[in-house]
C-alpha positions in Angstrom: 25.6 -15.7 -0.1 27.2 -12.3 -0.1 24.9 -9.4 0.9 23.9 -6.7 -1.5 25.7 -3.7 -0.1 23.2 -1.2 -1.5 20.4 -2.9 0.4 21.9 -2.2 3.9 21.4 1.1 5.6 24.1 3.6 6.4 23.8 2.7 10.1 24.3 -1.0 9.3 27.3 -0.3 7.1 28.8 1.9 9.8 28.4 -0.8 12.4 30.1 -3.3 10.2 32.9 -0.9 9.5 33.3 -0.3 13.2 33.5 -4.1 13.8 36.5 -4.4 11.5 38.2 -1.4 13.0 37.7 1.1 10.3 37.2 4.8 10.8 33.6 6.2 10.5 34.4 8.5 7.6 35.1 5.4 5.4 31.3 4.7 5.3 30.6 8.0 3.5 33.4 7.3 1.1 32.0 3.9 0.2 28.5 5.3 -0.3 29.9 8.0 -2.5 31.5 5.3 -4.7 28.3 3.2 -4.8 25.8 6.0 -5.6 27.5 9.1 -6.9 30.3 7.5 -8.8 28.2 4.4 -9.6 31.1 1.9 -9.6 30.5 -1.7 -10.4 33.2 -3.3 -8.2 35.0 -2.6 -4.9 38.3 -2.7 -6.7 37.4 0.7 -8.3 37.2 2.4 -4.9 40.6 4.0 -5.3 40.8 5.9 -2.0 40.2 2.8 0.1 43.1 0.5 1.2 43.5 -2.8 -0.6 42.8 -4.6 2.7 39.5 -2.9 3.1 38.5 -3.5 -0.5 39.2 -7.2 -0.1 37.2 -7.3 3.1 34.3 -5.6 1.4 34.5 -8.0 -1.5 34.5 -11.0 0.8 31.3 -9.8 2.6 29.3 -7.9 0.0 28.4 -7.7 -3.7 27.3 -4.7 -5.9 24.3 -5.7 -7.9 24.2 -3.3 -10.8 22.1 -3.7 -13.9 23.5 -3.8 -17.4 22.1 -2.8 -20.8 21.0 -6.0 -22.6 19.8 -4.2 -25.7 19.5 -0.6 -26.9 17.4 0.6 -29.7 16.9 4.1 -31.3 13.6 5.1 -32.8 13.3 7.1 -36.0 12.2 10.0 -33.9 15.3 9.9 -31.6 13.7 8.0 -28.7 16.0 5.4 -27.2 14.7 2.2 -25.5 17.0 0.2 -23.3 16.3 -3.3 -22.0 18.1 -3.6 -18.6 19.2 -7.0 -17.4 19.1 -7.3 -13.6 21.3 -9.4 -11.4 18.8 -12.3 -11.5 18.5 -12.2 -15.3 15.1 -10.5 -15.3 14.6 -7.7 -17.8 12.9 -4.3 -17.4 12.7 -1.5 -19.9 13.5 2.2 -19.7 13.1 4.9 -22.3 14.9 8.2 -23.1 12.6 10.8 -24.6 14.5 13.7 -26.1 12.9 17.1 -26.8 14.2 20.6 -27.6 14.0 21.7 -24.0 14.4 18.5 -22.0 15.7 15.0 -21.8 13.2 12.7 -20.0 13.8 9.2 -18.7 10.8 6.9 -18.3 11.7 4.3 -15.8 10.1 1.1 -14.4 9.2 0.1 -10.9 8.3 -3.6 -11.3 9.3 -6.6 -13.4 6.0 -6.9 -15.2 2.8 -5.6 -13.5 0.2 -6.9 -11.2 -2.5 -4.7 -12.6 -4.4 -5.7 -15.8 -5.2 -2.4 -17.6 -6.7 -3.6 -20.9 -4.9 -1.1 -23.1 -1.4 -1.6 -21.7 1.0 -4.3 -22.9 2.7 -4.5 -19.5 -0.7 -5.3 -18.0 -0.8 -8.6 -20.0 2.5 -9.7 -18.3 2.8 -11.4 -15.0 4.4 -9.4 -12.1 7.6 -11.3 -11.3 8.9 -9.1 -8.6 9.3 -5.5 -7.3 12.4 -3.6 -8.2 14.9 -2.7 -5.5 15.6 0.9 -4.7 19.1 0.5 -6.3 17.5 -0.9 -9.5 15.3 2.2 -9.8 18.2 4.5 -9.2 20.4 2.5 -11.7 17.9 3.1 -14.5 18.1 6.8 -14.0 21.9 6.7 -14.0 22.0 4.5 -17.1 19.6 6.6 -19.1 21.5 9.8 -18.0 24.6 8.2 -19.6 22.6 7.3 -22.7 21.4 10.9 -23.0 25.0 12.2 -22.8 26.3 9.7 -25.3 23.5 10.2 -27.8 22.8 13.9 -27.4 25.7 15.3 -25.3 23.0 16.5 -22.8 22.2 15.3 -19.3 18.7 14.1 -18.2 16.4 16.9 -17.1 13.3 15.0 -16.0 12.3 11.5 -14.8 8.8 10.0 -15.0 7.9 6.8 -13.1 5.7 5.7 -16.0 7.5 2.5 -17.1 6.7 -1.1 -16.3 4.7 -1.7 -13.1 2.6 0.2 -10.6 4.9 2.4 -8.5 2.6 2.6 -5.5 2.5 -1.2 -5.2 6.3 -1.0 -4.7 6.0 1.9 -2.3 9.0 1.6 -0.1 11.5 0.8 -2.8 10.2 3.5 -5.1 10.5 6.2 -2.5 13.9 5.0 -1.5 15.0 5.0 -5.1 13.7 8.5 -5.6 15.4 9.7 -2.4 18.7 8.3 -3.7 18.2 10.2 -7.0 17.6 13.5 -5.1 20.3 12.9 -2.5 23.5 14.9 -2.8 25.3 11.5 -2.6 23.2 10.2 -5.5 22.3 12.4 -8.4 21.5 15.6 -6.5 18.2 16.3 -8.3 15.3 18.5 -7.4 12.2 16.4 -6.7 10.2 18.8 -8.8 11.9 17.2 -11.9 10.4 13.8 -11.0 6.8 12.7 -11.6 5.3 9.5 -10.3 2.4 8.1 -12.4 -0.2 5.8 -10.8 -3.3 3.9 -11.9 -4.9 5.0 -8.7 -4.1 3.3 -5.4 -6.0 5.6 -3.0 -4.6 4.6 0.3 -1.0 4.9 -1.0 -1.8 8.4 -2.5 -2.7 9.4 1.0 0.5 7.9 2.3 2.5 9.9 -0.2 0.9 13.0 1.4 1.6 11.8 4.9 5.2 11.2 4.0 5.4 14.8 2.6 6.8 13.9 -0.8 8.0 16.8 -2.9 7.8 15.2 -6.4 4.8 15.5 -8.7 1.9 13.1 -9.1 0.1 11.9 -12.3 -3.0 9.9 -12.3 -3.8 7.6 -15.2 -7.5 8.3 -15.4 -8.8 7.4 -18.9 -12.5 7.5 -17.9 -14.3 9.7 -15.5 -17.2 7.4 -14.7 -16.9 4.1 -12.8 -18.7 1.9 -15.3 -16.3 2.8 -18.2 -13.2 2.9 -16.0 -14.0 -0.6 -14.5 -14.0 -2.0 -18.1 -10.5 -0.8 -19.0 -8.8 -0.5 -15.5 -10.0 -3.3 -13.1 -8.2 -1.5 -10.2 -11.1 1.0 -10.3 -13.4 -1.7 -8.8 -11.5 -1.3 -5.5 -10.4 2.3 -5.9 -13.5 4.0 -7.2 -13.6 7.5 -8.5 -15.2 8.8 -5.3 -12.4 7.2 -3.3 -9.7 8.5 -5.6 -11.2 12.0 -5.5 -10.9 12.0 -1.7 -7.3 10.8 -1.8 -6.3 13.4 -4.4 -7.9 16.2 -2.4 -6.0 15.0 0.6 -2.7 14.8 -1.3 -3.1 18.3 -2.7 -4.2 19.9 0.6 -1.2 18.4 2.4 1.6 18.8 -0.2 0.4 21.5 -2.7 2.3 19.4 -5.3 1.2 19.4 -8.9 -1.3 16.8 -10.0 -1.6 15.9 -13.7 -4.4 13.7 -15.2 -3.5 11.4 -18.1 -6.3 10.5 -20.5 -6.3 8.3 -23.6 -9.3 9.1 -25.8 -10.5 5.8 -27.4 -12.7 6.0 -30.5 -16.4 5.5 -29.6 -15.6 4.6 -25.9 -14.6 7.7 -23.9 -14.2 10.4 -26.5 -17.7 12.0 -26.5 -19.0 15.3 -25.2 -20.5 13.7 -22.1 -17.1 12.0 -21.4 -15.3 15.4 -21.7 -17.8 17.0 -19.3 -17.4 14.1 -16.8 -13.7 14.5 -17.0 -13.9 18.3 -16.4 -16.2 17.9 -13.5 -14.1 15.2 -11.9 -10.8 17.0 -12.2 -12.1 20.4 -11.1 -13.7 18.8 -8.0 -10.2 18.0 -6.7 -9.8 21.7 -5.7 -6.3 21.9 -7.2 -4.8 23.5 -10.3 -5.7 21.2 -13.1 -3.6 20.0 -16.0 -4.8 17.2 -18.3 -2.5 15.4 -20.8 -4.4 13.7 -23.6 -2.1 10.8 -24.6 -2.1 9.2 -28.0 -3.1 5.5 -27.8 -0.3 3.2 -28.9 -1.7 -0.1 -30.4 -0.8 -3.4 -28.8 -1.3 -7.0 -30.1 -3.4 -7.9 -27.1 -6.1 -5.3 -27.6 -8.1 -3.7 -30.4 -8.7 -0.2 -29.2 -8.5 2.7 -31.7 -7.5 6.3 -31.2 -10.2 8.9 -31.5 -10.3 11.0 -34.7 -8.6 14.3 -35.0 -11.9 16.1 -35.2 -13.2 14.4 -32.0 -10.0 15.1 -30.2 -10.2 18.8 -31.1 -13.8 19.0 -29.9 -13.0 17.1 -26.7 -10.0 19.4 -26.0 -12.2 22.5 -26.7 -14.8 21.4 -24.1 -12.2 21.1 -21.4 -10.5 24.4 -22.3 -13.8 26.2 -22.1 -14.0 24.9 -18.5 -10.8 26.7 -17.8 -8.6 23.5 -17.8 -5.1 23.4 -19.2 -4.9 20.6 -21.8 -1.9 19.2 -23.6 -2.0 16.7 -26.4 0.9 14.3 -26.1 2.0 12.6 -29.3 3.6 9.2 -29.2 7.4 8.8 -29.2 9.2 5.6 -30.0 6.2 3.8 -31.4 8.3 2.0 -34.0 10.4 0.2 -31.4 7.6 -0.5 -28.9 8.9 2.3 -26.6 5.8 4.4 -26.5 3.4 4.7 -23.5 1.7 1.4 -22.8 3.9 -0.6 -25.2 6.7 -1.8 -22.8 6.6 -5.6 -22.7 10.3 -6.6 -23.3 9.8 -7.0 -27.0 12.8 -6.3 -29.2 12.8 -5.4 -32.9 16.3 -6.4 -34.1 15.6 -5.0 -37.6 15.8 -1.5 -36.1 19.1 0.1 -35.2 20.7 -1.2 -32.1 23.7 0.2 -30.2 
């Protein structure tokens, strides 16, 4: 089998090039074609000799994803189903707003966690995505943004299918390609990684001195309730998470955002708000909480809290000096909203 050229290191490619008698600078040219120019074949590498292109094609392949389907919501959100080289499918979403174009991208095919309110959590995890597949989603959604809105991407959130910290090496490599001058040349501050809370990997992020932002999907600030909806909490309790988040902030000073879905009659009471305020303020970092609208899925029967409850909940947090944003769902009509990604297509809606 041919090797995936984007899985080998620069040093390995340089060694191979040296072995066939090519100059060292050709390696940089090839990597520029692969990442910055994002070509799909060696034949497109116009500044390489035909002989070198043929040698590359004989030894390697370029495994790029393709858009299997593309749907546009009534609110302008675009969901793309990406077909990978092995025919697996992952989904990514473009979320347009007045001041930004945000891509929500995936880290795994399926998910190994079983969060009770998330459609992806009811899927099996088939495999981790490669760094190149993470990078490719960002490039593809950037092109979608330009074609739909004549604007480039401004932000990326790792909040799609899968748990990013259970695919640690590939996720970091993919992000590093996005921020590399030879990739997309982004500032890491425009990237947010969202996790359900893998404490030891949050500490590893700090030790690796990452520059991007971190978001924690919390959804309950006591262990009993969080265990019910997020089984990962049984091995990553709130006390353990608190320690890891403190460590992360002390070492990186990077922004930490807490994500919280308020479910009717479950975690939307005054005591829940006070527990949330106490937990987040105990981190010792500037606090921001995003209260996210729950997006119904077939597998669960949770219900959003009422508008009155939500306002009271928000008011309690704000009186504690916490910045609170209420995030309304985008793309719900095409199953593109937070928690709905499960490779379900609705052909009755507009497809491109």
